[in-house]
C-alpha positions in Angstrom: -15.0 10.8 11.0 -11.9 11.1 8.9 -13.1 10.7 5.4 -15.7 11.6 2.8 -17.1 8.1 3.1 -17.8 8.6 6.8 -19.5 11.8 6.1 -21.7 10.1 3.5 -22.5 7.3 5.9 -23.5 9.8 8.6 -25.7 11.7 6.1 -27.4 8.5 5.1 -28.2 7.5 8.7 -29.5 11.0 9.5 -31.8 10.8 6.4 -33.0 7.3 7.4 -34.0 8.7 10.8 -35.6 11.8 9.2 -33.2 14.1 11.2 -32.8 17.5 9.5 -29.3 18.9 9.4 -27.6 22.0 8.1 -24.0 20.8 7.9 -21.8 17.7 8.2 -18.1 18.3 8.7 -15.4 15.9 9.8 -16.4 14.8 13.3 -19.3 17.2 13.6 -23.0 17.5 12.6 -25.2 20.5 13.0 -28.8 19.5 13.4 -31.7 21.8 12.7 -33.3 21.1 16.1 -32.7 19.1 19.2 -33.5 15.4 19.0 -35.4 13.1 21.4 -33.5 10.6 23.5 -35.1 7.8 21.4 -33.8 9.3 18.1 -30.5 9.9 19.8 -30.3 6.3 20.8 -31.3 5.1 17.3 -28.6 7.3 15.8 -26.0 6.1 18.2 -26.8 2.5 17.5 -26.8 3.0 13.7 -23.5 4.8 13.8 -22.0 2.2 16.2 -23.1 -0.6 13.7 -21.1 1.2 11.0 -18.0 1.5 13.3 -18.6 5.2 14.2 -19.4 6.8 17.5 -21.7 9.4 18.8 -19.9 11.4 21.4 -21.4 13.3 24.3 -18.4 14.4 26.3 -17.3 17.9 25.5 -13.6 17.1 25.9 -13.9 14.0 23.7 -15.7 16.1 21.1 -12.9 18.7 21.2 -10.2 16.1 20.9 -12.0 14.6 17.9 -12.2 18.1 16.3 -8.5 18.6 16.9 -7.6 15.2 15.4 -9.9 15.7 12.4 -8.6 19.2 11.8 -5.0 17.8 11.8 -5.9 14.8 9.5 -7.8 17.1 7.1 -5.0 19.6 7.1 -2.2 17.1 6.5 -3.8 14.5 4.3 -6.6 16.3 2.4 -5.3 19.7 1.6 -2.7 20.6 -1.0 -1.1 23.3 1.0 -0.5 23.3 4.7 -1.2 26.6 6.4 1.6 29.2 6.2 1.2 29.9 10.0 2.3 27.8 12.9 0.0 24.8 13.5 -0.8 26.2 17.0 -2.1 29.4 15.5 -4.0 27.5 12.8 -5.7 25.1 15.3 -6.5 27.9 17.7 -8.2 30.0 14.9 -9.9 27.0 13.3 -11.4 25.7 16.5 -11.9 29.1 18.1 -10.1 28.0 21.3 -7.0 28.9 23.2 -4.1 26.7 22.0 -2.9 26.2 25.6 -6.3 24.7 26.5 -6.3 22.5 23.4 -2.8 21.3 24.1 -3.5 20.5 27.7 -6.7 18.6 27.1 -5.2 16.7 24.1 -2.1 15.7 26.0 -3.9 14.5 29.1 -6.4 12.5 27.1 -4.3 11.0 24.3 -1.0 10.7 26.1 1.0 12.5 23.4 1.3 16.2 22.4 -0.5 17.8 19.5 2.9 18.4 18.0 3.8 14.7 18.1 0.4 13.8 16.6 1.0 16.3 13.8 4.5 14.8 13.2 3.1 11.3 13.0 0.5 12.3 10.4 3.1 14.3 8.4 5.3 11.2 8.3 2.4 9.1 7.2 1.7 11.7 4.4 5.4 11.6 3.5 5.1 7.8 3.1 2.1 8.2 0.9 3.8 10.7 -1.3 7.0 8.5 -1.5 4.9 5.5 -2.6 3.1 7.6 -5.3 6.6 8.4 -6.6 5.4 11.7 -8.3 7.4 14.1 -6.2 11.0 14.4 -5.2 12.0 14.4 -1.5 12.8 18.1 -1.9 9.3 18.8 -3.3 7.7 16.7 -0.5 9.6 18.7 2.1 8.5 22.0 0.6 4.9 20.8 0.2 4.8 19.8 3.9 6.6 22.9 5.1 9.7 21.3 6.4 12.6 23.7 6.8 14.8 21.4 4.8 15.1 18.0 3.3 17.5 17.1 6.1 14.9 18.0 8.7 12.3 15.9 7.0 14.8 13.0 6.7 15.8 13.2 10.3 12.2 13.3 11.5 11.3 10.4 9.2 14.2 8.3 10.4 13.4 9.1 14.1 9.8 8.2 13.6 10.1 5.1 11.3 13.7 3.9 11.9 14.2 4.1 8.1 15.5 6.8 5.8 13.0 8.1 3.2 15.2 6.7 0.4 15.3 3.3 2.0 11.5 3.3 2.6 10.9 4.4 -1.1 13.2 1.6 -2.4 11.7 -1.0 -0.1 8.2 -0.2 -1.4 9.3 -0.3 -5.0 11.0 -3.7 -4.5 7.8 -5.1 -2.9 5.7 -3.8 -5.8 8.1 -5.4 -8.4 8.0 -8.7 -6.5 4.2 -8.7 -6.7 4.3 -8.1 -10.4 6.6 -11.1 -11.0 4.2 -13.6 -9.4 
């Protein structure tokens, strides 16, 4: 689950099945009591029909929690944490970062750091398209050490400079308006 809409969908499915819960977070639901295998199967099917998945594997659950924490942190909060991401993840998930890193890398085939970079670049793209912040403001907002560092990472990841990307998007929008 990576959005409010997913959380609402899960809540609706839980309510349809009369399953009491105390909390729904991104990628995690806390039920009041254990559920029967029949109810579990019904929930799994209902979620699957909606494009979601009920996970049983502890490592898969942990990876989803890592991914959701990163997505929430990069895309849905105004300020990134002032501490290293490794410290933030370790505290947020109450797990040793070395363990998190090892499980994530083995399962996903990329490091947590690379996953964070990919999401930060996606966030940079969003902010560039909104055209409300300068590149300097974006680099500050996403805790880059400098505009040059952001630009280098953006170019390495996308093959484009941030300025070229921003202008490309503006041209595409103006072409659509002229139709």
